[in-house]
C-alpha positions in Angstrom: -48.4 -90.5 -198.1 -47.9 -92.7 -195.0 -49.3 -95.7 -196.9 -46.8 -95.0 -199.8 -43.9 -94.8 -197.3 -45.0 -98.1 -195.8 -44.9 -99.7 -199.3 -41.4 -98.4 -199.9 -40.2 -99.7 -196.5 -41.6 -103.2 -197.3 -40.0 -103.2 -200.7 -36.6 -102.2 -199.2 -37.0 -104.9 -196.5 -37.7 -107.5 -199.2 -34.7 -106.4 -201.2 -32.5 -106.7 -198.0 -33.8 -110.1 -197.4 -32.9 -111.2 -200.9 -29.4 -109.7 -200.8 -28.7 -111.2 -197.4 -29.2 -114.7 -198.8 -32.8 -115.6 -198.1 -33.3 -116.5 -201.8 -31.3 -119.4 -203.4 -30.7 -117.9 -206.8 -27.4 -115.9 -207.0 -26.7 -115.3 -210.7 -27.2 -116.3 -214.3 -23.8 -117.3 -215.7 -24.7 -117.7 -219.4 -27.2 -119.3 -221.7 -27.7 -120.8 -225.1 -30.1 -122.7 -227.3 -29.5 -126.2 -228.6 -30.8 -128.3 -231.5 -31.6 -132.0 -231.0 -28.6 -132.9 -233.3 -26.2 -131.1 -231.0 -27.7 -133.0 -228.0 -27.3 -136.4 -229.7 -23.7 -135.5 -230.5 -23.1 -134.8 -226.8 -24.4 -138.3 -226.0 -22.0 -139.8 -228.5 -19.2 -137.9 -226.9 -20.1 -139.2 -223.5 -20.6 -142.9 -224.5 -18.9 -143.1 -227.8 -16.1 -145.4 -226.5 -18.6 -148.1 -225.8 -21.7 -147.3 -227.8 -21.6 -146.6 -231.5 -23.7 -143.8 -233.0 -25.7 -146.4 -235.0 -26.8 -148.0 -231.8 -28.3 -144.7 -230.7 -30.4 -144.3 -233.8 -33.3 -146.4 -232.5 -33.3 -144.5 -229.2 -33.6 -141.2 -230.9 -35.6 -141.8 -234.1 -38.8 -140.8 -232.3 -37.1 -137.7 -230.8 -36.0 -136.6 -234.3 -39.6 -136.2 -235.2 -39.9 -133.6 -232.5 -38.6 -130.3 -233.9 -38.1 -128.5 -230.6 -35.2 -126.3 -229.6 -34.0 -126.4 -226.0 -32.7 -123.4 -224.1 -30.0 -124.0 -221.5 -29.2 -121.6 -218.6 -26.3 -122.0 -216.2 -27.1 -120.7 -212.8 -25.3 -120.2 -209.5 -27.2 -120.6 -206.3 -26.9 -121.1 -202.5 -26.7 -124.6 -201.1 -24.6 -126.5 -198.6 -21.6 -128.8 -198.8 -21.5 -132.2 -197.1 -20.3 -130.6 -193.8 -23.4 -128.3 -193.8 -21.5 -125.1 -194.7 -23.1 -122.7 -197.2 -21.5 -122.6 -200.6 -22.3 -121.0 -204.0 -22.8 -123.9 -206.4 -23.8 -124.1 -210.0 -26.2 -126.1 -212.2 -27.9 -126.2 -215.5 -31.5 -125.6 -216.2 -33.0 -126.4 -219.6 -36.5 -125.9 -221.0 -38.3 -126.1 -224.4 -38.2 -122.7 -226.1 -41.8 -123.1 -227.4 -44.8 -125.1 -226.4 -46.4 -126.1 -223.1 -44.2 -127.3 -220.3 -45.4 -130.8 -219.4 -43.6 -131.1 -216.1 -40.2 -131.1 -214.4 -37.4 -133.7 -214.6 -34.6 -133.5 -212.0 -31.5 -135.3 -213.2 -28.7 -136.5 -210.8 -25.7 -136.5 -213.1 -23.5 -139.5 -213.5 -19.8 -139.4 -212.8 -17.7 -137.3 -215.1 -14.5 -135.3 -215.1 -14.5 -132.0 -213.3 -14.4 -129.8 -216.4 -17.3 -131.7 -218.1 -20.2 -130.5 -215.8 -23.3 -129.0 -217.3 -22.7 -125.4 -216.4 -19.2 -125.3 -217.8 -20.3 -126.8 -221.2 -23.8 -125.2 -221.3 -25.1 -128.6 -222.3 -25.1 -132.2 -221.1 -26.7 -135.5 -222.0 -29.4 -135.0 -219.4 -31.0 -132.0 -221.1 -32.6 -134.5 -223.6 -35.7 -134.6 -221.4 -36.4 -131.0 -222.5 -36.9 -132.2 -226.0 -40.0 -134.0 -224.8 -41.4 -130.8 -223.3 -40.0 -130.9 -219.8 -38.1 -128.4 -217.7 -34.9 -130.2 -216.7 -32.8 -129.4 -213.7 -29.2 -130.7 -213.5 -27.0 -129.7 -210.6 -23.2 -129.8 -211.1 -22.9 -131.2 -207.5 -20.1 -130.3 -205.0 -16.6 -130.4 -206.5 -17.8 -129.3 -210.0 -18.5 -125.9 -211.7 -18.6 -123.1 -209.2 -17.3 -125.4 -206.4 -14.5 -127.1 -208.5 -11.9 -125.9 -206.0 -13.4 -128.4 -203.5 -13.0 -132.1 -203.5 -15.8 -134.0 -205.3 -18.4 -135.3 -203.0 -18.6 -138.8 -204.3 -21.4 -141.0 -203.0 -22.6 -138.3 -200.6 -26.2 -138.9 -201.6 -27.9 -137.0 -198.8 -25.9 -133.9 -199.6 -26.5 -134.4 -203.3 -30.3 -134.5 -202.6 -30.0 -131.1 -200.8 -27.9 -129.6 -203.6 -30.6 -130.8 -206.1 -33.5 -129.5 -204.1 -31.8 -126.1 -203.7 -31.3 -125.9 -207.5 -35.0 -126.5 -207.8 -35.7 -123.5 -205.5 -33.2 -121.4 -207.5 -34.9 -122.4 -210.8 -38.3 -121.5 -209.4 -36.9 -118.0 -208.6 -35.3 -117.7 -212.0 -38.5 -118.5 -213.9 -40.6 -116.2 -211.8 -38.2 -113.3 -212.1 -37.1 -113.7 -215.8 -40.2 -115.3 -217.4 -43.1 -114.8 -215.0 -43.7 -118.5 -215.1 -43.9 -121.2 -212.4 -41.9 -124.4 -212.4 -44.3 -127.3 -212.9 -45.0 -129.2 -209.7 -45.3 -132.6 -211.5 -41.8 -134.1 -211.2 -39.8 -137.1 -212.4 -36.4 -138.0 -211.0 -33.7 -139.7 -212.9 -30.2 -141.0 -212.0 -27.8 -143.3 -213.7 -24.7 -144.9 -212.2 -23.2 -142.5 -209.6 -26.4 -140.4 -210.0 -28.8 -143.2 -209.2 -28.4 -143.3 -205.4 -28.4 -139.5 -205.5 -31.8 -139.5 -207.3 -33.1 -142.0 -204.8 -32.0 -139.8 -201.9 -33.8 -136.9 -203.6 -37.0 -138.9 -203.7 -36.8 -139.6 -200.0 -36.0 -135.9 -199.4 -39.2 -134.8 -201.2 -41.2 -137.5 -199.5 -40.0 -136.3 -196.1 -40.5 -132.6 -196.9 -44.0 -132.1 -198.2 -43.6 -128.4 -197.8 -41.4 -128.5 -200.9 -44.7 -128.7 -202.9 -43.3 -131.3 -205.4 -45.8 -133.7 -206.9 -43.4 -136.6 -207.4 -44.6 -139.0 -210.1 -41.8 -141.4 -210.8 -38.1 -142.3 -210.1 -36.1 -143.9 -212.9 -32.8 -145.4 -211.8 -30.1 -147.3 -213.6 -27.0 -149.3 -212.6 -26.5 -147.6 -209.2 -24.2 -148.5 -206.3 -26.9 -148.0 -203.7 -24.8 -150.1 -201.3 -21.1 -149.1 -201.8 -19.9 -151.5 -199.2 -21.5 -154.5 -201.0 -20.2 -153.2 -204.3 -16.7 -153.1 -202.9 -16.8 -156.5 -201.4 -18.0 -158.0 -204.7 -15.3 -156.2 -206.6 -12.7 -157.6 -204.2 -14.0 -161.1 -204.8 -14.0 -160.7 -208.5 -10.5 -159.2 -208.5 -11.1 -156.9 -211.5 -13.0 -153.8 -212.4 -12.8 -151.6 -215.5 -13.2 -148.4 -213.5 -10.5 -146.9 -211.3 -12.8 -145.0 -208.9 -11.5 -145.7 -205.4 -8.7 -143.2 -205.2 -11.3 -140.4 -205.8 -13.7 -141.9 -203.3 -10.9 -142.1 -200.6 -10.1 -138.4 -201.2 -13.8 -137.6 -200.9 -14.2 -139.4 -197.6 -11.1 -137.7 -196.2 -12.3 -134.3 -197.3 -16.0 -134.6 -196.2 -16.2 -137.3 -193.6 -12.8 -136.6 -191.9 -12.0 -140.3 -192.1 -8.2 -139.7 -192.0 -7.6 -142.6 -194.4 -3.9 -143.1 -195.3 -3.6 -143.8 -199.0 -0.4 -145.7 -198.4 -2.4 -148.3 -196.4 -5.0 -148.7 -199.1 -3.1 -148.5 -202.4 0.2 -149.6 -203.8 2.3 -149.3 -207.0 1.8 -146.6 -209.6 -1.7 -145.8 -208.3 -0.2 -144.9 -204.9 2.6 -142.9 -206.5 0.1 -140.9 -208.5 -2.7 -140.8 -205.9 -2.7 -137.0 -205.4 -3.2 -136.5 -209.2 -5.6 -139.2 -210.1 -7.9 -138.7 -207.0 -8.9 -135.2 -208.0 -11.4 -136.2 -210.6 -9.7 -134.6 -213.6 -9.5 -137.8 -215.5 -12.3 -140.3 -216.1 -12.0 -143.5 -214.0 -12.6 -145.4 -217.2 -9.5 -143.8 -218.7 -7.6 -144.4 -215.5 -8.4 -148.1 -215.6 -7.1 -148.2 -219.2 -3.8 -146.6 -218.0 -3.3 -148.4 -214.7 -5.0 -151.7 -215.4 -8.2 -153.4 -214.4 -6.6 -156.0 -212.0 -7.2 -154.6 -208.5 -4.4 -156.7 -207.1 -1.9 -154.4 -208.9 -3.0 -151.3 -207.1 -4.9 -152.2 -203.9 -2.8 -152.7 -200.7 -1.9 -156.4 -200.2 -3.7 -156.3 -196.8 -7.0 -156.4 -198.8 -6.1 -159.9 -199.9 -4.0 -161.6 -197.2 -6.6 -161.8 -194.5 -4.9 -159.2 -192.3 -6.9 -156.1 -192.9 -5.2 -153.0 -191.5 -7.0 -150.3 -189.5 -7.4 -148.1 -192.6 -9.1 -150.8 -194.5 -11.5 -151.4 -191.7 -12.3 -147.7 -191.5 -12.8 -147.5 -195.2 -15.3 -150.4 -195.1 -17.2 -148.7 -192.2 -17.3 -145.5 -194.1 -18.7 -147.2 -197.2 -21.5 -148.8 -195.1 -22.5 -145.3 -193.9 -23.0 -144.2 -197.6 -25.7 -146.7 -198.3 -29.0 -145.4 -199.6 -31.7 -145.9 -198.5 -30.6 -146.3 -194.9 -32.8 -148.7 -192.8 -34.3 -145.7 -190.9 -36.1 -144.4 -194.0 -39.8 -145.2 -194.3 -41.2 -146.3 -197.7 -41.8 -143.9 -200.5 -45.4 -142.9 -201.1 -47.5 -145.5 -202.9 -48.3 -143.1 -205.7 -44.6 -142.9 -206.7 -43.6 -145.3 -209.5 -40.0 -146.7 -209.2 -38.3 -148.0 -212.3 -35.0 -149.9 -211.8 -32.6 -151.2 -214.5 -29.3 -153.1 -214.2 -27.4 -155.7 -216.2 -25.9 -158.9 -214.9 -22.9 -158.3 -217.1 -22.1 -154.9 -215.6 -18.4 -154.9 -215.0 -18.3 -151.6 -213.1 -21.2 -151.7 -210.6 -22.3 -155.2 -209.5 -25.9 -156.0 -210.3 -26.3 -157.2 -206.7 -26.6 -153.6 -205.6 -29.9 -153.2 -207.5 -31.0 -156.7 -206.5 -30.7 -155.6 -202.9 -32.5 -152.3 -203.5 -35.3 -154.1 -205.3 -35.8 -156.4 -202.3 -35.9 -153.4 -200.0 -38.5 -151.6 -202.1 -40.6 -154.4 -203.2 -43.7 -154.4 -201.1 -47.5 -154.1 -201.5 -47.4 -150.3 -201.1 -44.7 -149.8 -203.8 -45.0 -149.6 -207.6 -41.6 -151.1 -208.5 -40.5 -152.4 -211.9 -37.1 -154.0 -212.2 -35.5 -154.6 -215.7 -32.7 -157.0 -214.9 -31.1 -157.8 -218.2 -28.7 -160.8 -218.8 -26.5 -158.9 -221.2 -25.2 -155.4 -221.6 -22.3 -153.3 -220.4 -22.5 -150.5 -217.9 -22.7 -148.0 -220.8 -25.2 -149.9 -222.9 -27.4 -150.0 -219.9 -27.1 -146.2 -219.7 -28.7 -145.8 -223.2 -31.5 -148.2 -222.1 -32.0 -146.2 -218.9 -32.5 -143.0 -220.9 -35.0 -144.9 -223.1 -36.9 -146.0 -219.9 -37.1 -142.3 -218.9 -38.3 -141.2 -222.4 -41.1 -143.8 -222.3 -42.1 -142.6 -218.8 -42.3 -139.0 -220.1 -44.1 -139.6 -223.4 
């Protein structure tokens, strides 16, 4: 009898620990199954303005041979914001409904409008990895989904790595509790554009935290601004960019880094007038550039160009330097981890020099690094090629 009481007491204690927040998983929001055709349509919706459906046919003709339905589950879980405060965030977990799970793919999502995150739509382009037999984890990131009342944490790569790692913990709990299965340890990381530096930061996070029990195989990165300060300097030199991203980034820095940047000292014209609206992430920076123009002289403060940089510009540039990934203090990734980079010299959104610099940083005898530096291709055409790179890694 005493033994039975002890068991009950231990069970109650475990329940209390779970309720008090020791576990990461909070709730299952909703779930659905997807066909491959639905997933391909989602890719066209994402990239249709620059990539025609016929151009995707080659990329997906092999996938069409794989008759595999994918199940998507939107979760909420405990993580932290860039200031280290606990928040309840959301993310999407997808997995093949039938067959063996071949591994885990952790996706760092590229930039999108607040309402287009994975948990809100119950699908997103990145779940395509599950067609190949992998469990796929896609965090919404801070500012989206369950945290959409907060400012988007743009370029906060170290925080994004934590948010991703905590989703992995929540997914592990979900599979054990709901399916009595373990999340595969063998893991691939993928990030494109805004997601690329986040995925790289996640690779360093796992390398520095072996207790996470992740067997990291490869990191596939496309068109990332790993050095935001360099990207900004090159955009200033070029004078034009087809992506109006900086109002949102300034809002993010003010919210999460307390930089106190004054928009009136950084922007001008209609962009300054509409700053409060367009900096919230409700509209794609691509659509904003179509509306407000691609010539940065029309919306950046004249002090950027007249050689008399004001204090806010200097603070902005210092803040951008602090967002670089990897920082110089990080040690190399394990030699067993393959790194695959892709960028196009014609990229008119993120300068190719960002990946050139990263490649020089990573290239060493103890790194397996492959860099596909194409001469032609837009930022969005490179996105499709990056997904193909990942598919070839996973096959």
